[in-house]
TORZAVO-815820 format. One record per residue: residue number from 1; x, y, z of N, C-alpha, C in turn; residue in one letter. Coordinates in pm, whole numbers. Atoms other than C-alpha are relative to their C-alpha. Layout:
<recs>
{i->NUM, n_east->X, n_north->Y, n_up->Z, ca_east->X, ca_north->Y, ca_up->Z, c_east->X, c_north->Y, c_up->Z, aa->a}
...
</recs>
This chain:
<recs>
{i->1, n_east->-96, n_north->90, n_up->60, ca_east->8166, ca_north->-4397, ca_up->-13237, c_east->-46, c_north->-45, c_up->-138, aa->x}
{i->2, n_east->51, n_north->40, n_up->131, ca_east->7939, ca_north->-4491, ca_up->-13526, c_east->36, c_north->104, c_up->-106, aa->x}
{i->3, n_east->-37, n_north->-105, n_up->95, ca_east->8003, ca_north->-4155, ca_up->-13692, c_east->149, c_north->-5, c_up->-33, aa->x}
{i->4, n_east->-145, n_north->12, n_up->23, ca_east->8380, ca_north->-4198, ca_up->-13649, c_east->29, c_north->-119, c_up->-91, aa->x}
{i->5, n_east->-15, n_north->120, n_up->83, ca_east->8353, ca_north->-4546, ca_up->-13800, c_east->-42, c_north->31, c_up->-144, aa->x}
{i->6, n_east->47, n_north->-35, n_up->134, ca_east->8155, ca_north->-4406, ca_up->-14095, c_east->103, c_north->81, c_up->-76, aa->x}
{i->7, n_east->-106, n_north->-80, n_up->64, ca_east->8434, ca_north->-4157, ca_up->-14166, c_east->109, c_north->-93, c_up->-53, aa->x}
{i->8, n_east->-106, n_north->93, n_up->42, ca_east->8691, ca_north->-4438, ca_up->-14178, c_east->-45, c_north->-88, c_up->-116, aa->x}
{i->9, n_east->53, n_north->84, n_up->109, ca_east->8470, ca_north->-4661, ca_up->-14396, c_east->-9, c_north->80, c_up->-129, aa->x}
{i->10, n_east->10, n_north->-87, n_up->117, ca_east->8421, ca_north->-4366, ca_up->-14631, c_east->135, c_north->44, c_up->-54, aa->x}
{i->11, n_east->-133, n_north->-34, n_up->50, ca_east->8798, ca_north->-4333, ca_up->-14673, c_east->64, c_north->119, c_up->69, aa->x}
{i->12, n_east->-54, n_north->-114, n_up->-73, ca_east->8849, ca_north->-4045, ca_up->-14431, c_east->82, c_north->-43, c_up->120, aa->x}
{i->13, n_east->-81, n_north->24, n_up->-119, ca_east->9065, ca_north->-4014, ca_up->-14123, c_east->-55, c_north->84, c_up->115, aa->x}
{i->14, n_east->41, n_north->-74, n_up->-120, ca_east->8962, ca_north->-3914, ca_up->-13772, c_east->126, c_north->53, c_up->68, aa->x}
{i->15, n_east->-120, n_north->-54, n_up->-65, ca_east->9221, ca_north->-3677, ca_up->-13632, c_east->-19, c_north->16, c_up->150, aa->x}
{i->16, n_east->23, n_north->7, n_up->-143, ca_east->9057, ca_north->-3680, ca_up->-13291, c_east->-137, c_north->-60, c_up->25, aa->x}
{i->17, n_east->126, n_north->64, n_up->-37, ca_east->8778, ca_north->-3860, ca_up->-13111, c_east->-82, c_north->85, c_up->96, aa->x}
{i->18, n_east->71, n_north->-86, n_up->-94, ca_east->8688, ca_north->-3598, ca_up->-12853, c_east->87, c_north->117, c_up->41, aa->x}
{i->19, n_east->-73, n_north->-118, n_up->-46, ca_east->8798, ca_north->-3281, ca_up->-12676, c_east->126, c_north->-36, c_up->78, aa->x}
{i->20, n_east->-115, n_north->44, n_up->-78, ca_east->9051, ca_north->-3485, ca_up->-12479, c_east->120, c_north->-37, c_up->-86, aa->x}
{i->21, n_east->-108, n_north->48, n_up->88, ca_east->9262, ca_north->-3586, ca_up->-12783, c_east->100, c_north->107, c_up->-41, aa->x}
{i->22, n_east->-85, n_north->-108, n_up->48, ca_east->9402, ca_north->-3248, ca_up->-12885, c_east->-65, c_north->133, c_up->36, aa->x}
{i->23, n_east->52, n_north->-135, n_up->-25, ca_east->9365, ca_north->-2876, ca_up->-12828, c_east->-31, c_north->63, c_up->-135, aa->x}
{i->24, n_east->38, n_north->-74, n_up->120, ca_east->9177, ca_north->-2685, ca_up->-13097, c_east->-34, c_north->142, c_up->42, aa->x}
{i->25, n_east->18, n_north->-141, n_up->-34, ca_east->9211, ca_north->-2309, ca_up->-13059, c_east->-71, c_north->69, c_up->-115, aa->x}
{i->26, n_east->81, n_north->-66, n_up->102, ca_east->8939, ca_north->-2123, ca_up->-13248, c_east->-2, c_north->150, c_up->24, aa->x}
{i->27, n_east->-1, n_north->-147, n_up->-6, ca_east->8873, ca_north->-1753, ca_up->-13306, c_east->-50, c_north->54, c_up->133, aa->x}
{i->28, n_east->50, n_north->-51, n_up->-127, ca_east->8671, ca_north->-1710, ca_up->-12986, c_east->103, c_north->-19, c_up->112, aa->x}
{i->29, n_east->-105, n_north->22, n_up->-99, ca_east->8956, ca_north->-1860, ca_up->-12780, c_east->111, c_north->104, c_up->-16, aa->x}
{i->30, n_east->-105, n_north->-98, n_up->30, ca_east->9205, ca_north->-1629, ca_up->-12952, c_east->-39, c_north->138, c_up->53, aa->x}
{i->31, n_east->48, n_north->-130, n_up->-49, ca_east->8992, ca_north->-1324, ca_up->-12869, c_east->10, c_north->9, c_up->151, aa->x}
{i->32, n_east->-2, n_north->0, n_up->-147, ca_east->8958, ca_north->-1419, ca_up->-12502, c_east->143, c_north->3, c_up->52, aa->x}
{i->33, n_east->-139, n_north->9, n_up->-46, ca_east->9330, ca_north->-1499, ca_up->-12469, c_east->80, c_north->126, c_up->-31, aa->x}
{i->34, n_east->-74, n_north->-121, n_up->37, ca_east->9439, ca_north->-1174, ca_up->-12636, c_east->96, c_north->-21, c_up->-115, aa->x}
{i->35, n_east->-83, n_north->24, n_up->117, ca_east->9598, ca_north->-1325, ca_up->-12945, c_east->35, c_north->-146, c_up->-14, aa->x}
{i->36, n_east->-35, n_north->139, n_up->32, ca_east->9717, ca_north->-1643, ca_up->-13110, c_east->111, c_north->-51, c_up->90, aa->x}
{i->37, n_east->-115, n_north->44, n_up->-81, ca_east->10050, ca_north->-1662, ca_up->-12927, c_east->-39, c_north->-22, c_up->145, aa->x}
{i->38, n_east->43, n_north->14, n_up->-139, ca_east->9889, ca_north->-1607, ca_up->-12588, c_east->-90, c_north->-123, c_up->19, aa->x}
{i->39, n_east->88, n_north->117, n_up->-8, ca_east->9626, ca_north->-1874, ca_up->-12658, c_east->81, c_north->-129, c_up->-5, aa->x}
{i->40, n_east->-86, n_north->119, n_up->10, ca_east->9892, ca_north->-2127, ca_up->-12761, c_east->81, c_north->-17, c_up->128, aa->x}
{i->41, n_east->-79, n_north->7, n_up->-122, ca_east->10107, ca_north->-2042, ca_up->-12458, c_east->-86, c_north->-52, c_up->116, aa->x}
{i->42, n_east->89, n_north->46, n_up->-107, ca_east->9810, ca_north->-2090, ca_up->-12223, c_east->-31, c_north->-148, c_up->-14, aa->x}
{i->43, n_east->29, n_north->142, n_up->24, ca_east->9728, ca_north->-2423, ca_up->-12383, c_east->120, c_north->-86, c_up->38, aa->x}
{i->44, n_east->-122, n_north->77, n_up->-31, ca_east->10089, ca_north->-2544, ca_up->-12357, c_east->22, c_north->-14, c_up->150, aa->x}
{i->45, n_east->-20, n_north->3, n_up->-145, ca_east->10093, ca_north->-2460, ca_up->-11987, c_east->-99, c_north->-92, c_up->70, aa->x}
{i->46, n_east->108, n_north->75, n_up->-65, ca_east->9781, ca_north->-2668, ca_up->-11924, c_east->-25, c_north->-139, c_up->-56, aa->x}
{i->47, n_east->15, n_north->135, n_up->55, ca_east->9824, ca_north->-2986, ca_up->-12128, c_east->135, c_north->-70, c_up->-1, aa->x}
{i->48, n_east->-127, n_north->73, n_up->8, ca_east->10085, ca_north->-3261, ca_up->-12135, c_east->72, c_north->27, c_up->-133, aa->x}
{i->49, n_east->-80, n_north->-26, n_up->120, ca_east->10367, ca_north->-3228, ca_up->-12389, c_east->-39, c_north->-92, c_up->-116, aa->x}
{i->50, n_east->40, n_north->94, n_up->105, ca_east->10217, ca_north->-3520, ca_up->-12583, c_east->-126, c_north->43, c_up->-74, aa->x}
{i->51, n_east->125, n_north->-47, n_up->63, ca_east->9898, ca_north->-3328, ca_up->-12672, c_east->32, c_north->104, c_up->-106, aa->x}
{i->52, n_east->-22, n_north->-96, n_up->110, ca_east->9901, ca_north->-3151, ca_up->-13008, c_east->-90, c_north->122, c_up->17, aa->x}
{i->53, n_east->75, n_north->-125, n_up->-5, ca_east->9787, ca_north->-2791, ca_up->-13032, c_east->-23, c_north->48, c_up->-142, aa->x}
{i->54, n_east->41, n_north->-47, n_up->133, ca_east->9595, ca_north->-2683, ca_up->-13341, c_east->-64, c_north->137, c_up->17, aa->x}
{i->55, n_east->56, n_north->-134, n_up->-7, ca_east->9506, ca_north->-2321, ca_up->-13408, c_east->-61, c_north->37, c_up->-134, aa->x}
{i->56, n_east->72, n_north->-46, n_up->119, ca_east->9257, ca_north->-2176, ca_up->-13654, c_east->45, c_north->143, c_up->-31, aa->x}
{i->57, n_east->-44, n_north->-134, n_up->40, ca_east->9390, ca_north->-1876, ca_up->-13849, c_east->-77, c_north->43, c_up->-126, aa->x}
{i->58, n_east->77, n_north->-54, n_up->113, ca_east->9221, ca_north->-1649, ca_up->-14101, c_east->83, c_north->89, c_up->-91, aa->x}
{i->59, n_east->-84, n_north->-90, n_up->79, ca_east->9518, ca_north->-1455, ca_up->-14241, c_east->144, c_north->-50, c_up->0, aa->x}
{i->60, n_east->-142, n_north->34, n_up->3, ca_east->9885, ca_north->-1482, ca_up->-14332, c_east->70, c_north->49, c_up->127, aa->x}
{i->61, n_east->-56, n_north->-48, n_up->-127, ca_east->9967, ca_north->-1274, ca_up->-14024, c_east->-27, c_north->-103, c_up->110, aa->x}
{i->62, n_east->33, n_north->104, n_up->-96, ca_east->9788, ca_north->-1539, ca_up->-13820, c_east->87, c_north->-123, c_up->-16, aa->x}
{i->63, n_east->-90, n_north->113, n_up->27, ca_east->9995, ca_north->-1810, ca_up->-13987, c_east->136, c_north->28, c_up->63, aa->x}
{i->64, n_east->-131, n_north->-35, n_up->-56, ca_east->10316, ca_north->-1629, ca_up->-13890, c_east->-1, c_north->-2, c_up->153, aa->x}
{i->65, n_east->9, n_north->0, n_up->-146, ca_east->10199, ca_north->-1580, ca_up->-13531, c_east->-8, c_north->-142, c_up->53, aa->x}
{i->66, n_east->12, n_north->140, n_up->-42, ca_east->10102, ca_north->-1948, ca_up->-13503, c_east->135, c_north->-72, c_up->-13, aa->x}
{i->67, n_east->-132, n_north->60, n_up->18, ca_east->10442, ca_north->-2051, ca_up->-13639, c_east->97, c_north->45, c_up->109, aa->x}
{i->68, n_east->-88, n_north->-53, n_up->-103, ca_east->10627, ca_north->-1823, ca_up->-13398, c_east->-30, c_north->-61, c_up->137, aa->x}
{i->69, n_east->41, n_north->58, n_up->-128, ca_east->10428, ca_north->-1976, ca_up->-13110, c_east->10, c_north->-153, c_up->-1, aa->x}
{i->70, n_east->-23, n_north->144, n_up->14, ca_east->10509, ca_north->-2329, ca_up->-13235, c_east->-126, c_north->-84, c_up->6, aa->x}
{i->71, n_east->120, n_north->83, n_up->12, ca_east->10160, ca_north->-2454, ca_up->-13312, c_east->37, c_north->-129, c_up->-72, aa->x}
{i->72, n_east->-25, n_north->129, n_up->66, ca_east->10160, ca_north->-2821, ca_up->-13410, c_east->-76, c_north->-12, c_up->-131, aa->x}
{i->73, n_east->85, n_north->6, n_up->118, ca_east->9877, ca_north->-2783, ca_up->-13661, c_east->-60, c_north->139, c_up->-21, aa->x}
{i->74, n_east->59, n_north->-130, n_up->34, ca_east->9757, ca_north->-2469, ca_up->-13840, c_east->-115, c_north->-25, c_up->-96, aa->x}
{i->75, n_east->118, n_north->14, n_up->84, ca_east->9404, ca_north->-2467, ca_up->-13978, c_east->-25, c_north->132, c_up->-73, aa->x}
{i->76, n_east->25, n_north->-117, n_up->83, ca_east->9361, ca_north->-2223, ca_up->-14265, c_east->-151, c_north->11, c_up->-19, aa->x}
{i->77, n_east->146, n_north->-10, n_up->-4, ca_east->9004, ca_north->-2103, ca_up->-14219, c_east->-52, c_north->104, c_up->-98, aa->x}
{i->78, n_east->69, n_north->-87, n_up->97, ca_east->8799, ca_north->-1957, ca_up->-14505, c_east->95, c_north->87, c_up->-82, aa->x}
{i->79, n_east->-94, n_north->-72, n_up->86, ca_east->9101, ca_north->-1854, ca_up->-14712, c_east->-27, c_north->-36, c_up->-146, aa->x}
{i->80, n_east->11, n_north->31, n_up->142, ca_east->9085, ca_north->-1826, ca_up->-15088, c_east->122, c_north->-84, c_up->-41, aa->x}
{i->81, n_east->-108, n_north->90, n_up->40, ca_east->9304, ca_north->-2072, ca_up->-15281, c_east->137, c_north->66, c_up->-13, aa->x}
{i->82, n_east->-130, n_north->-68, n_up->15, ca_east->9578, ca_north->-1817, ca_up->-15359, c_east->64, c_north->28, c_up->136, aa->x}
{i->83, n_east->-51, n_north->-26, n_up->-135, ca_east->9612, ca_north->-1719, ca_up->-14992, c_east->43, c_north->-129, c_up->67, aa->x}
{i->84, n_east->-37, n_north->130, n_up->-56, ca_east->9615, ca_north->-2085, ca_up->-14892, c_east->136, c_north->-46, c_up->-53, aa->x}
{i->85, n_east->-129, n_north->38, n_up->58, ca_east->9903, ca_north->-2151, ca_up->-15133, c_east->113, c_north->76, c_up->66, aa->x}
{i->86, n_east->-101, n_north->-83, n_up->-64, ca_east->10098, ca_north->-1863, ca_up->-14983, c_east->22, c_north->-45, c_up->145, aa->x}
{i->87, n_east->-10, n_north->47, n_up->-139, ca_east->10022, ca_north->-1988, ca_up->-14630, c_east->80, c_north->-129, c_up->9, aa->x}
{i->88, n_east->-74, n_north->127, n_up->0, ca_east->10151, ca_north->-2337, ca_up->-14713, c_east->148, c_north->26, c_up->-24, aa->x}
{i->89, n_east->-140, n_north->-37, n_up->22, ca_east->10471, ca_north->-2179, ca_up->-14846, c_east->63, c_north->56, c_up->127, aa->x}
{i->90, n_east->-51, n_north->-58, n_up->-125, ca_east->10510, ca_north->-1982, ca_up->-14523, c_east->26, c_north->-109, c_up->104, aa->x}
{i->91, n_east->-15, n_north->108, n_up->-99, ca_east->10460, ca_north->-2293, ca_up->-14310, c_east->122, c_north->-84, c_up->-32, aa->x}
{i->92, n_east->-121, n_north->70, n_up->47, ca_east->10722, ca_north->-2479, ca_up->-14514, c_east->36, c_north->-122, c_up->85, aa->x}
{i->93, n_east->-24, n_north->124, n_up->-73, ca_east->10679, ca_north->-2804, ca_up->-14323, c_east->21, c_north->14, c_up->150, aa->x}
{i->94, n_east->-24, n_north->-21, n_up->-143, ca_east->10715, ca_north->-2648, ca_up->-13976, c_east->-119, c_north->-37, c_up->87, aa->x}
{i->95, n_east->121, n_north->43, n_up->-70, ca_east->10360, ca_north->-2751, ca_up->-13881, c_east->-85, c_north->-76, c_up->-102, aa->x}
{i->96, n_east->98, n_north->60, n_up->89, ca_east->10085, ca_north->-2965, ca_up->-14023, c_east->-98, c_north->109, c_up->-41, aa->x}
{i->97, n_east->93, n_north->-101, n_up->49, ca_east->9836, ca_north->-2767, ca_up->-14232, c_east->-133, c_north->-67, c_up->-33, aa->x}
{i->98, n_east->136, n_north->42, n_up->33, ca_east->9460, ca_north->-2812, ca_up->-14256, c_east->-70, c_north->117, c_up->-67, aa->x}
{i->99, n_east->79, n_north->-106, n_up->64, ca_east->9212, ca_north->-2621, ca_up->-14468, c_east->-146, c_north->-22, c_up->36, aa->x}
{i->100, n_east->139, n_north->8, n_up->-42, ca_east->8856, ca_north->-2542, ca_up->-14366, c_east->-79, c_north->117, c_up->-60, aa->x}
{i->101, n_east->89, n_north->-105, n_up->48, ca_east->8569, ca_north->-2349, ca_up->-14518, c_east->29, c_north->45, c_up->-142, aa->x}
{i->102, n_east->-13, n_north->-50, n_up->136, ca_east->8508, ca_north->-2236, ca_up->-14873, c_east->61, c_north->-97, c_up->-98, aa->x}
{i->103, n_east->-60, n_north->99, n_up->89, ca_east->8641, ca_north->-2556, ca_up->-15023, c_east->-111, c_north->-80, c_up->-66, aa->x}
{i->104, n_east->99, n_north->77, n_up->76, ca_east->8437, ca_north->-2716, ca_up->-15296, c_east->70, c_north->-66, c_up->-118, aa->x}
{i->105, n_east->-59, n_north->71, n_up->113, ca_east->8489, ca_north->-2919, ca_up->-15613, c_east->78, c_north->90, c_up->-94, aa->x}
{i->106, n_east->-70, n_north->-92, n_up->89, ca_east->8594, ca_north->-2612, ca_up->-15810, c_east->127, c_north->57, c_up->64, aa->x}
{i->107, n_east->-113, n_north->-67, n_up->-62, ca_east->8824, ca_north->-2445, ca_up->-15558, c_east->112, c_north->-96, c_up->38, aa->x}
{i->108, n_east->-104, n_north->93, n_up->-44, ca_east->9010, ca_north->-2759, ca_up->-15455, c_east->102, c_north->-29, c_up->-112, aa->x}
{i->109, n_east->-89, n_north->27, n_up->115, ca_east->9160, ca_north->-2799, ca_up->-15804, c_east->103, c_north->111, c_up->-16, aa->x}
{i->110, n_east->-91, n_north->-115, n_up->16, ca_east->9321, ca_north->-2452, ca_up->-15795, c_east->119, c_north->-23, c_up->85, aa->x}
</recs>
């Protein structure tokens, strides 16, 4: 809880407090499930409708698959700024978008 408090004091936001707050589907989950859509479908079948499902994607094809499967949040993982811009255009407000990896003071301005 102290770490979560430090994030808030530092001006950040905690989007979850533990594994019980939301589903986060990462690349290893996608591999085991047999794809993004299958992973999202399995998650939806096993959590209440009030739990958000976030999926980590590494390509524009992954963005499209996550959108088709109705992910609530799409995390753009290790994409270059140009690909991220294209991904945000594809999402077009249909899901929340997060960015992860490869972001620094120089790349965030692009």
